[in-house]
VEXKOLDREN-482854 format. One line per field, with one value per residue (C-alpha): residue in one letter; residue number from 1; y, x, z. Coordinates in steps of 0.5 Angstrom, whole numbers, plus 500, padded with zeros to 3 digits. Layout:
BEGIN
residu: [A,...] .
num: [NUM,...] .
v: [Y,...] .
u: [X,...] .
w: [Z,...] .
END
This chain:
BEGIN
residu: [M,N,K,Q,D,L,H,Q,H,I,V,E,A,V,K,E,R,L,D,I,V,D,I,I,S,D,Y,V,I,L,K,K,R,G,R,E,F,V,G,I,C,P,F,H,N,D,K,T,P,S,L,T,V,S,P,T,K,K,L,Y,H,C,F,S,C,G,A,G,G,N,G,I,K,F,L,M,E,F,Q,R,R,N,F,H,D,T,I,L,H,L,A,Q,K,Y,Q,L,S,I,E,I,D,S,S,D,P,Q,T,S,Q,R,E,K,V,Y,E,I,L,T,L,A,S,Q,W,F,H,S,Q,L,Y,K,P,T,G,A,K,A,L,T,Y,L,Q,K,E,R,N,L,N,N,E,I,I,N,N,F,G,L,G,Y,A,P,A,T,W,D,A,L,F,Q,Y,L,H,E,T,K,H,F,T,V,E,V,L,K,K,S,G,L,V,K,P,R,N,S,G,I,G,L,Y,D,R,F,R,D,R,I,I,I,P,I,R,D,Y,Q,G,R,T,I,A,F,G,G,R,S,L,S,E,N,N,P,K,Y,L,N,S,P,E,T,E,V,F,Q,K,S,K,C,L,F,G,I,D,R,A,Y,H,S,I,S,K,C,D,E,A,V,V,V,E,G,Y,F,D,V,I,S,L,H,R,V,G,I,T,N,A,V,A,S,L,G,T,T,L,N,K,Q,Q,M,T,Q,L,C,H,Y,T,E,H,K,R,I,I,L,N,F,D,T,D,E,A,G,F,Q,A,T,Q,R,A,I,N,E,V,E,E,L,A,L,K,G,Q,V,E,L,R,I,L,H,L,S,K,T,K,D,P,D,D,F,T,N,S,H,S,P,F,E,Y,Q,M,L,L,D,K,A,P,L,W,L,D,W,Q,I,A,Q,I,L,E,D,K,D,L,N,E,T,K,Q,F,Q,Q,V,I,S,A,V,V,P,L,L,G,K,L,S,Q,P,T,L,R,S,H,Y,L,K,K,V,A,E,L,L,S,G,G,Q,S,R,F,A,L,R,L,E,E,D,L,H,R,Q,I,I,K,E,N,H,N,S,F,D,I,S,T,Y,H,G,H,S,H,E,F,K,I,Q,E,L,A,E,E,E,I,L,R,I,Y,I,H,C,G,S,S,R,E,R,I,H,H,E,L,F,E,N,Q,N,I,N,F,N,V,P,S,H,S,F,I,W,N,A,I,E,R,V,Q,S,D,Y,L,K,I,H,L,L,K,G,S,G,S,I,E,S,S,K,L,A,N,L,D,L,V,K,L,L,P,N,Q,L,I,P,E,S,N,S,D,L,N,N,K,L,V,Q,L,L,N,P,N,E,V,Q,L,A,A,L,T,Q,P,L,L,Q,L,R,G,A,T,A,V,I,E,K,Q,K,S,L,K,R,C,Q,Y,L,L,D,A,W,S,N,Q,R,L,Q,T,L,E,D,C,I,G,I,L,I,E,Q,E,S,V,E,S,P,G,P,V,N,M,E,S,K,V,D,S,M,F,F,M,L,N,A,N,T,I,R,F,Q,E,L,Y,Y,R,E,R,E,Y,I,S,N,L,D,R,Q,R,W,T,N,L,V,T] .
num: [1,2,3,4,5,6,7,8,9,10,11,12,13,14,15,16,17,18,19,20,21,22,23,24,25,26,27,28,29,30,31,32,33,34,35,36,37,38,39,40,41,42,43,44,45,46,47,48,49,50,51,52,53,54,55,56,57,58,59,60,61,62,63,64,65,66,67,68,69,70,71,72,73,74,75,76,77,78,79,80,81,82,83,84,85,86,87,88,89,90,91,92,93,94,95,96,97,98,99,100,101,102,103,104,105,106,107,108,109,110,111,112,113,114,115,116,117,118,119,120,121,122,123,124,125,126,127,128,129,130,131,132,133,134,135,136,137,138,139,140,141,142,143,144,145,146,147,148,149,150,151,152,153,154,155,156,157,158,159,160,161,162,163,164,165,166,167,168,169,170,171,172,173,174,175,176,177,178,179,180,181,182,183,184,185,186,187,188,189,190,191,192,193,194,195,196,197,198,199,200,201,202,203,204,205,206,207,208,209,210,211,212,213,214,215,216,217,218,219,220,221,222,223,224,225,226,227,228,229,230,231,232,233,234,235,236,237,238,239,240,241,242,243,244,245,246,247,248,249,250,251,252,253,254,255,256,257,258,259,260,261,262,263,264,265,266,267,268,269,270,271,272,273,274,275,276,277,278,279,280,281,282,283,284,285,286,287,288,289,290,291,292,293,294,295,296,297,298,299,300,301,302,303,304,305,306,307,308,309,310,311,312,313,314,315,316,317,318,319,320,321,322,323,324,325,326,327,328,329,330,331,332,333,334,335,336,337,338,339,340,341,342,343,344,345,346,347,348,349,350,351,352,353,354,355,356,357,358,359,360,361,362,363,364,365,366,367,368,369,370,371,372,373,374,375,376,377,378,379,380,381,382,383,384,385,386,387,388,389,390,391,392,393,394,395,396,397,398,399,400,401,402,403,404,405,406,407,408,409,410,411,412,413,414,415,416,417,418,419,420,421,422,423,424,425,426,427,428,429,430,431,432,433,434,435,436,437,438,439,440,441,442,443,444,445,446,447,448,449,450,451,452,453,454,455,456,457,458,459,460,461,462,463,464,465,466,467,468,469,470,471,472,473,474,475,476,477,478,479,480,481,482,483,484,485,486,487,488,489,490,491,492,493,494,495,496,497,498,499,500,501,502,503,504,505,506,507,508,509,510,511,512,513,514,515,516,517,518,519,520,521,522,523,524,525,526,527,528,529,530,531,532,533,534,535,536,537,538,539,540,541,542,543,544,545,546,547,548,549,550,551,552,553,554,555,556,557,558,559,560,561,562,563,564,565,566,567,568,569,570,571,572,573,574,575,576,577,578,579,580,581,582,583,584,585,586,587,588,589,590,591,592,593,594,595,596,597,598,599,600,601,602,603,604,605,606,607,608,609,610,611,612,613,614,615,616,617,618,619,620,621,622,623,624,625,626,627,628,629,630,631,632,633,634,635,636,637,638,639,640,641,642,643,644,645,646,647,648,649,650,651,652,653,654,655,656,657,658,659,660,661,662,663,664,665,666,667,668,669,670,671,672,673] .
v: [651,653,659,654,650,655,652,656,651,654,661,660,656,662,667,663,663,671,675,682,686,680,681,689,689,686,693,698,700,699,702,699,705,702,696,698,699,705,707,711,709,706,708,716,721,720,725,722,716,715,708,704,697,693,686,684,686,684,690,696,703,710,716,721,717,712,706,700,693,686,683,680,686,690,685,685,693,693,688,689,682,678,675,668,669,673,667,662,667,667,659,658,663,659,653,650,643,645,640,643,641,639,643,649,648,655,652,645,648,653,647,643,649,649,641,642,647,643,637,641,644,637,635,641,640,633,634,639,632,628,628,633,638,638,644,648,645,647,654,655,652,655,662,663,660,657,650,644,647,653,650,645,651,655,649,651,646,645,645,640,643,638,641,637,633,637,636,629,628,632,630,622,620,625,625,632,635,639,645,645,645,651,655,653,657,652,650,653,651,650,655,650,650,642,640,644,645,647,654,653,650,649,654,654,654,658,657,663,662,665,667,660,657,654,654,659,661,660,664,661,664,662,657,659,665,664,671,673,672,671,668,668,665,669,671,666,664,664,668,676,679,686,682,678,678,673,670,672,665,665,672,674,671,674,681,681,679,685,690,691,689,689,689,688,687,680,672,671,678,675,668,670,675,669,665,669,670,676,673,679,680,679,681,685,680,685,690,697,696,698,700,693,690,695,694,687,688,693,687,684,690,694,701,700,700,698,699,699,696,696,695,701,701,706,701,700,708,709,703,706,713,709,705,712,715,709,709,716,718,713,715,723,721,717,710,708,709,708,708,707,703,705,700,705,700,693,692,689,685,678,681,685,678,675,680,683,680,680,685,690,689,690,696,699,697,701,707,707,714,716,716,724,725,720,724,730,727,725,732,735,729,732,739,745,750,755,754,759,754,748,752,753,746,744,749,747,740,741,746,741,735,739,742,735,736,738,739,746,743,737,742,747,741,740,747,749,742,744,751,749,744,750,755,752,753,761,762,769,766,760,764,768,761,758,764,764,757,758,763,759,753,757,760,753,750,754,749,752,759,765,769,776,773,772,777,773,771,764,763,766,760,755,757,757,750,747,749,747,740,740,741,736,731,732,732,725,722,725,724,727,734,734,737,743,744,744,750,753,752,754,758,762,762,762,756,757,751,756,750,747,740,741,744,738,733,736,736,728,728,731,726,721,724,725,717,714,719,722,729,735,740,746,753,752,745,744,740,734,727,728,720,718,723,722,714,715,711,716,713,707,710,717,713,710,717,719,713,715,721,721,727,725,731,730,723,724,729,724,719,724,725,718,716,721,720,719,726,728,722,725,731,728,726,733,735,741,744,743,745,752,753,751,756,761,761,761,767,770,770,774,779,780,781,786,790,790,793,798,800,801,805,809,811,814,819,826,828,835,838,843,849,847,847,854,857,854,857,864,864,862,867,873,872,870,875,876,874,870,864,858,857,851,847,849,847,840,839,841,837,830,832,833,827,822,817,817,816,811,807,808,806,800,798,798,794,789,788,787,782,778,778,775,770,768,768,763,757,758,758,752,751,753,747] .
u: [843,846,851,856,855,858,864,870,869,862,865,870,866,861,867,869,862,861,859,859,856,851,850,849,845,840,839,842,842,849,852,859,864,871,873,868,861,858,851,847,850,844,848,847,842,846,844,850,853,858,858,864,864,870,869,876,877,871,870,865,867,863,867,862,860,866,862,866,868,866,859,858,859,854,849,850,850,844,840,842,843,849,855,852,845,848,853,847,843,849,850,842,843,848,845,851,851,850,847,841,840,834,834,833,825,825,830,827,820,822,825,818,814,818,818,810,809,814,809,803,805,807,800,796,800,798,791,790,791,786,779,777,782,779,775,781,786,781,781,788,789,783,782,789,792,797,801,803,810,809,804,809,814,810,808,800,796,788,785,779,773,773,773,780,783,790,789,788,794,799,796,794,799,805,804,805,803,796,801,806,800,797,804,804,798,795,789,784,781,773,768,766,773,774,778,781,779,783,784,784,778,776,781,787,793,799,806,810,817,823,829,832,826,823,816,814,806,801,796,789,784,777,773,766,763,766,769,774,777,784,786,793,797,797,804,808,815,817,813,812,808,811,818,817,816,812,816,823,826,824,826,832,837,833,833,841,842,837,839,832,826,818,814,806,800,798,800,797,801,807,806,803,809,814,810,812,819,819,822,824,817,815,809,808,803,798,801,804,811,816,823,825,822,825,832,831,830,836,840,840,841,847,843,837,832,825,819,812,806,800,793,790,784,783,786,792,793,792,797,802,802,802,809,812,810,813,820,821,826,830,829,830,837,838,839,833,831,824,820,812,809,801,798,792,788,788,787,793,800,796,791,796,800,794,793,800,806,812,816,811,811,818,818,813,818,824,820,817,818,821,816,817,815,809,807,807,804,798,797,797,792,785,787,785,791,787,781,784,781,784,791,791,789,796,800,797,799,806,809,809,811,817,818,821,827,832,838,837,840,835,829,831,831,824,822,824,821,814,814,815,809,805,807,805,812,812,819,818,812,816,821,816,813,819,820,813,814,820,818,812,816,821,814,812,819,822,828,830,834,830,830,832,839,840,846,849,856,854,848,853,858,852,850,857,858,852,854,861,858,854,860,864,858,857,865,865,859,858,864,862,861,868,872,866,868,875,874,869,874,881,880,873,875,868,869,873,873,873,871,877,874,872,879,882,877,879,886,885,881,887,892,888,888,895,896,892,892,898,895,894,888,892,891,895,896,893,888,885,883,876,874,880,878,870,871,875,872,873,867,872,879,878,877,883,886,883,883,889,885,882,878,871,868,872,870,863,863,866,861,856,859,860,853,848,841,835,834,841,841,835,838,845,840,841,849,850,843,845,852,850,846,851,856,851,850,857,858,852,855,861,857,853,860,861,854,856,863,860,854,859,864,858,855,862,862,860,855,856,849,847,848,855,856,853,857,864,862,860,867,871,867,869,877,876,874,867,864,858,857,852,851,846,852,857,853,852,859,861,856,859,866,865,861,865,866,860,856,861,860,852,853,857,852,846,850,852,844,842,848,845,838,841,844,837,834,840,837,831,834,836,843,847,851] .
w: [768,774,775,778,771,767,765,761,755,754,754,749,745,745,744,738,734,736,731,734,727,728,735,735,728,732,736,732,725,722,716,713,712,710,714,719,721,724,727,733,740,744,750,750,746,740,734,729,728,734,735,731,730,728,725,725,732,735,739,739,741,741,740,744,750,751,751,748,749,746,744,750,754,749,751,758,758,753,756,763,764,768,765,766,762,757,755,756,751,746,746,745,739,736,737,741,744,751,756,759,766,769,775,770,769,765,760,759,759,753,749,750,747,741,740,741,736,731,732,731,725,722,724,721,715,714,716,709,705,709,706,712,709,702,703,705,700,694,697,697,690,687,690,693,686,690,688,692,692,695,700,702,703,708,711,710,714,716,723,723,726,732,739,741,736,737,744,744,739,743,750,749,743,745,752,754,760,760,764,758,753,756,755,748,746,742,747,752,758,757,760,765,768,766,760,754,747,741,740,732,729,722,720,715,719,717,721,724,724,727,722,724,721,728,729,734,733,728,724,723,717,718,713,715,718,725,727,727,720,722,729,732,737,744,746,749,752,745,741,742,736,736,735,729,722,718,712,715,715,708,706,709,704,699,703,703,696,693,699,700,704,702,708,707,711,711,710,703,701,703,700,694,693,694,689,683,685,690,695,700,702,710,714,720,723,723,728,726,724,730,731,733,727,722,726,725,717,717,719,713,708,707,704,709,704,707,702,706,701,705,703,699,703,709,714,710,709,717,718,713,717,724,721,719,725,729,725,722,728,724,718,719,722,716,719,714,707,708,702,700,695,694,689,686,682,687,694,696,693,693,688,684,683,681,675,674,672,677,673,673,681,681,677,682,687,684,683,690,693,699,705,706,698,699,705,701,695,700,703,695,693,690,692,688,690,686,692,698,703,700,699,707,709,705,708,715,714,710,716,722,717,714,722,723,719,724,719,715,709,709,710,705,700,701,702,695,693,696,694,687,687,690,686,679,676,678,680,684,687,689,692,697,698,701,705,708,709,713,717,719,721,725,729,730,732,738,737,730,730,729,723,726,728,721,721,728,727,730,724,719,721,721,714,711,715,711,704,705,707,701,696,700,699,692,691,694,691,685,681,674,678,681,675,676,683,682,677,682,688,684,678,680,687,689,694,701,706,712,717,720,719,712,710,714,710,703,704,705,699,695,698,696,689,689,691,686,680,681,681,686,685,686,683,676,676,669,666,670,666,668,667,672,677,676,677,684,689,695,699,700,700,704,711,710,710,717,721,725,727,734,733,735,731,725,725,726,720,716,717,716,709,707,709,706,709,704,703,702,697,693,693,690,684,681,683,679,681,689,687,684,690,695,692,691,699,700,696,699,706,703,700,706,710,704,705,713,711,707,711,717,712,710,717,719,713,714,709,706,706,700,705,706,699,698,704,701,694,697,701,694,690,695,693,686,680,679,672,670,674,674,681,681,677,681,687,684,683,690,693,689,690,697,698,693,698,701,695,692,699,697,690,692,698,693,688,693,695,688,687,693,690,684,688,691,684,682,686,682,675,670,670,663,662] .
END
């Protein structure tokens, strides 16, 4: 289509059909927040979700860099396309009825490639049920345990062992040109340079389709000793391997319904899982799962839960590690809830489904650990921690892994967890281990704060900020803990929100509670009906209190609190333990300030020595009547009298240091409820 042929009615039709959430979700992982969606802005180096997408207004806006507009502008900016090409792309995406001008050979050829691939898929499928396909059909039914329904649903087929049967069908019968057949990837030139032959021969054929169900490529499984065992279509105008997921056309509805996607290695892993009712499974086409594929999957889920279930052999283990490395940046930012399922007693999901029930597989999916927990478990596997060399190997592997956690609260969670695992339940040893691991991470990661600045004002503020943030997160997401926080906040006065944004958010929480429960969490307000307070949906109600605010820092802080990442979600499974730790951190900051005050007061006191005391007593004796005197007792009394303030400050300081030690130990003791 030429640019002058782009009529206004085409533009209006695209705008009417355009779903801005659908458009942006192809490139950015979005999470629902109230009536809107939020995500990491792709137009600047965003660390926290600053991009807001409004489906009702059909607009996006970044509170950090100011980028904004409609879905058309987003694609123009992100893909660096002009207006004409963007409209044409969207028209094709929404399958709008737009006449294709023959003067645009590229568009015309693309449509012909789709047509060829569709005809080829039908032809391969028909060959499966002919006498020449009997061996292939038997293989699918007997060895793969597939019935005709699942064979037909996935369009499985057979490529005959002849050299050019498909070429003859498409060229001679369907009259496609040699040039366009080459573009489809189905045929190859002979070594002699004269004529073409079929790429797939004597292979079971698995059609690869896009999410719209259009055939875009094929995978072929050999039935003979020919290598390789699996052969895929080459990349073409309609097929880019790294952007595709096998089975997405049949899985995306189920992924959305289950709110999770299962990613496996092979075609038959997907087909076997679908056969037994696990229909939210896809495969990454033998490539490492990349960010674009992950973003595509997250488009269909609300909580962005992705479970990797690769083969249990060494190749599968390495594929899992590569996939984690590829997408860990998204996982560390909380954009993806990445989990790992390892089937220890079978090779792959295909084998598992032939020897276990679907219920057993689903149970394993539900228990799949977070990616970081899985990696820690792999490091510890088969290690004898009583053996010095193996213990040091574990430490050497854990330190760089935990060093990737940029947020101190997240790192602290895993530092404590790893220290507990390595200490064998010895709390004192665990505390020393945590401190040692922390020092090693600081040494390796130059971007982390230096422990020597522990008493610095900026670091003190950061510690206070993180602890307050944890308390607010617990209050928002763990209703059963709210009464306890209220008790700590007002009755024991152990918590103060000193960070302005936290104080503002807490005031908004109070307004929500006042509006919906008719209560005010003020000192002396009386008892609170615990069940009503616990059941209040703050995640849903709180954004409405702060939507009018234009403060980007406040909005970013609220987004972080409402959308905890995978590690924060793991921490929220023990809210009272986390609350105890956070309140201990806040109290420790207060105690450290008191220690500094006492040290300053102590240093300003002039210590009266024993010589001073004796000199004063001698002067007193000269004016008093003589008599029997216990000089030693008088010197001691005089010393304590003259140095009363200094001694008091000293005692208070050491008492405060002991209190700090108790606060440190508090994190390692069980809660008394």
